[in-house]
Every structure is written in structure tokens, then in C-alpha cells.
C-alpha positions in Angstrom: -17.3 18.1 24.6 -14.1 17.8 27.0 -13.9 14.0 27.2 -13.5 14.4 23.0 -11.2 17.5 23.4 -9.5 15.0 25.3 -9.2 12.5 23.1 -8.1 14.7 20.2 -5.0 16.3 22.3 -4.2 12.5 22.7 -3.7 12.3 19.1 -1.8 15.0 19.1 0.7 13.7 21.4 0.9 10.3 19.8 1.8 12.5 16.3 4.5 14.3 18.2 5.7 10.7 19.7 5.7 8.9 16.5 8.0 12.0 14.8 10.4 11.9 17.8 10.5 8.1 17.8 13.2 5.4 16.0 11.5 2.5 17.5 9.4 1.0 14.7 7.6 -1.5 17.4 6.5 1.6 19.3 5.5 3.3 17.0 3.3 1.1 15.2 1.8 0.2 18.8 1.2 4.1 19.6 -0.4 4.7 16.7 -2.9 1.3 16.9 -4.0 3.2 20.4 -4.5 6.5 17.9 -6.2 4.4 15.7 -8.6 3.1 18.4 -9.3 6.7 20.1 -10.5 8.0 16.9 -13.1 4.8 16.5 -14.4 6.3 19.9 -15.6 9.7 17.6 -18.5 8.9 15.4 -20.6 7.8 18.5 -19.2 10.9 20.7 -20.0 13.0 18.1 -23.5 11.7 16.6 -24.5 9.5 19.4 -25.6 5.7 19.1 -26.9 5.3 15.8 -26.3 2.0 13.2 -23.9 4.6 10.9 -22.1 5.9 13.6 -21.5 2.1 15.1 -20.9 0.6 11.8 -18.5 3.4 11.4 -16.8 3.1 14.7 -16.8 -0.6 14.3 -15.1 -0.3 11.0 -12.2 2.1 12.1 -11.5 -0.1 15.1 -11.2 -3.1 12.9 -9.2 -1.4 10.8 -6.7 1.2 12.3 -6.6 -0.1 15.7 -6.2 -4.4 15.0 -5.8 -5.5 11.8 -3.3 -2.9 10.2 -1.1 -2.9 13.1 -1.5 -6.5 13.2 0.2 -6.6 9.5 2.8 -4.2 10.0 3.9 -5.4 13.4 4.3 -9.0 11.6 6.5 -7.3 8.9 8.9 -6.0 11.7 9.0 -9.6 12.7 9.7 -10.9 9.4 12.3 -8.7 8.6 14.0 -8.1 11.9 14.3 -4.2 11.6 13.4 -2.5 14.9 14.5 1.0 15.0 15.0 4.0 12.2 18.6 4.6 12.1 19.0 7.0 9.5 16.3 9.2 8.7 16.0 11.9 5.7 16.3 14.5 8.3 17.0 13.8 11.9 14.5 13.2 14.8 14.6 16.2 16.3 14.2 19.0 13.5 11.0 16.9 12.2 9.6 17.1 15.9 10.4 20.5 15.8 8.4 20.7 12.5 5.8 18.9 13.6 5.2 21.5 16.4 5.4 24.6 14.5 2.7 22.9 11.8 0.5 21.6 15.0 0.9 25.6 16.3 0.2 27.1 12.9 -3.2 24.8 12.2 -4.2 26.3 15.6 -4.0 29.6 13.9 -5.5 28.8 10.9 -8.5 27.0 11.9 -10.0 30.5 13.8 -9.9 31.6 10.3 -11.9 29.2 8.6 -16.1 30.0 8.9 -16.8 27.3 10.7 -20.0 26.6 12.7 -19.9 27.5 16.3 -19.3 23.9 17.5 -16.7 23.4 15.2 -15.0 26.3 16.8 -14.9 25.3 20.3 -14.2 22.3 19.4 -10.5 20.7 18.6 -11.8 18.5 15.5 -10.1 20.6 13.2 -7.2 21.8 14.3 -6.5 18.4 15.6 -7.6 16.9 11.4 -5.3 19.2 10.1 -2.2 18.9 12.6 -2.6 15.1 12.0 -2.2 15.0 8.6 0.9 17.2 8.3 2.3 14.9 10.8 1.5 11.9 8.5 2.8 13.7 5.5 6.4 14.9 7.4 7.0 11.3 7.9 6.0 10.3 4.3 9.5 12.9 3.3 11.4 12.4 6.5 12.1 8.8 6.6 13.6 6.0 4.4 11.9 2.9 5.7 9.1 1.6 3.9 7.6 0.1 7.6 7.7 3.8 8.4 6.1 5.4 5.4 3.8 3.1 5.8 2.8 4.3 9.4 3.0 8.2 7.4 0.2 7.1 5.5 -2.1 5.6 8.3 -1.7 8.9 10.3 -2.1 11.0 7.2 -5.5 9.1 7.0 -6.7 9.7 10.5 -6.5 12.9 10.0 -8.9 12.4 6.8 -10.9 10.6 8.8 -11.3 13.1 11.6 -13.0 15.5 8.7 -14.9 12.7 8.1 -16.3 12.5 11.3 -17.8 15.7 10.8 -19.2 15.4 7.5 -20.5 12.0 8.3 -24.3 12.4 8.6 -23.7 14.1 5.1 -21.4 11.6 3.4 -23.1 8.1 2.7 -21.3 5.1 4.5 -20.0 3.6 1.3 -17.9 6.7 0.8 -16.5 6.8 4.0 -16.4 2.5 3.8 -14.0 3.4 0.4 -11.9 5.4 2.5 -11.2 2.5 4.9 -10.5 0.1 2.2 -8.1 2.3 0.0 -6.1 2.3 3.6 -6.1 -1.1 3.4 -5.4 -1.8 -0.2 -2.6 1.4 0.3 -0.8 -0.5 2.9 -1.4 -4.1 1.6 1.0 -2.1 -1.6 3.3 -1.1 1.0 3.7 -4.7 2.4 4.7 -6.0 -1.2 7.4 -3.3 -1.8 8.5 -4.4 1.8 8.8 -7.4 0.9 10.2 -7.1 -2.5 13.1 -4.7 -0.5 14.1 -6.9 1.5 14.5 -9.7 -0.7 16.5 -8.1 -2.7 18.5 -5.6 -0.8 18.1 -7.1 2.7 16.8 -3.8 4.3 13.8 -1.9 4.3 15.6 1.4 3.7 13.7 3.0 0.4 16.9 4.6 -1.1 18.4 1.5 -2.3 15.3 1.2 -5.0 18.1 4.3 -6.7 19.9 0.7 -7.7 17.3 -0.1 -9.7 17.6 2.5 -11.8 19.2 1.6 -15.5 
């Protein structure tokens, strides 16, 4: 339990880093670390079984390797290294992230959970990660950062899925990972088109396409 809670605390710290950092490459790499850490949870929660091993391997491949590699290649292609003009500043976003994280810990205490879930940090970490991803989606301009927000949000959903993996069929969990991959492909197409048309990945430039 202590090792699991340590991993979940590291996940929360990574959320804070992404909310407060402007360096896109560093954010992609640290989110890859977050995905690799989350890949350990199925085995740590449910033991070494075929189901948990497949789920852990899939999560590691998609979250820790494939998607971060695709994002780093996108950064190299468009030659954008930093998020310079966020909709909401980095410090206010970090403060909002801290407040929502604290709120999730308070909220989780009132949920009708089994004792094992009350003792662990699964539920508050899942909620805090979902809110962190949502904050990135609404406070950033660069398409790459929006993909990171989507990825972090799905990481929060994945933590919930780990708790329910014995009750949910493997196809449902695989479907979540495939949805994530499809979403990243779509965002990759969007980034490529924005870069070709405007020579920037600032999504506000899309307003120029209005009639």
C-alpha cells in the first residue's frame, strides 16, 4: 500500500509540474513518466494475472512510449518549444490545480467507498488528475499542450478503471486506450494543418477561418 500511495503522490506532483511549466518537451517527457508509473498499478492492485498484465503492458506502450514519442516528433517538426501565452497564467493555473486537488481529497472522504479505497489515494488522485487535464484543456493555447491535457485527463480515468478492472471486461479498457490513440491522431492532424496554414500551433488562429 505504501509503494502504491507513493506512486499516486508522484502522479499528483507530475500534474503540478505540467500545470506550472511552459516547456513542451519537458511536459511530454514527464507525462510519459506518469503513464509508465500508472502502468504499474494494475499489477500492484490485482496481482500478476493475465488480465492485469495485458492492461499494464498496453498502458505502458501507449501512455509511456508511443504517444509521447509521437508528441516529441510533432514538437521537432513544428519547432515550438514553449507555451508562451496561455489563456490563464501559469501561477494562477497552478493555484487552481492546488485548490482542486485539495478539494478532491476532501470530497473523496464523503464518498461511499469500501474501506480499502478509503485508505488508499486512488480516488482523490484520479479526480485530481482528471481536473488537472481539464485545466490544461481550458487554459492553454498550443495544440500540443491540449493533447497533453487530454492524455492527463485519460490517465485519471485510467486510475478509476484500475479499481474496477475485475468488474469490467478487457475490451472496455482496451477501447479506452484506443479512443485515446484515435484522439491523439486527430490532434496530430489538427496540429499539422494549423502549422501549414498559420506557421504556429496557437489554436486562437483558428478564428481566422470564420466566414
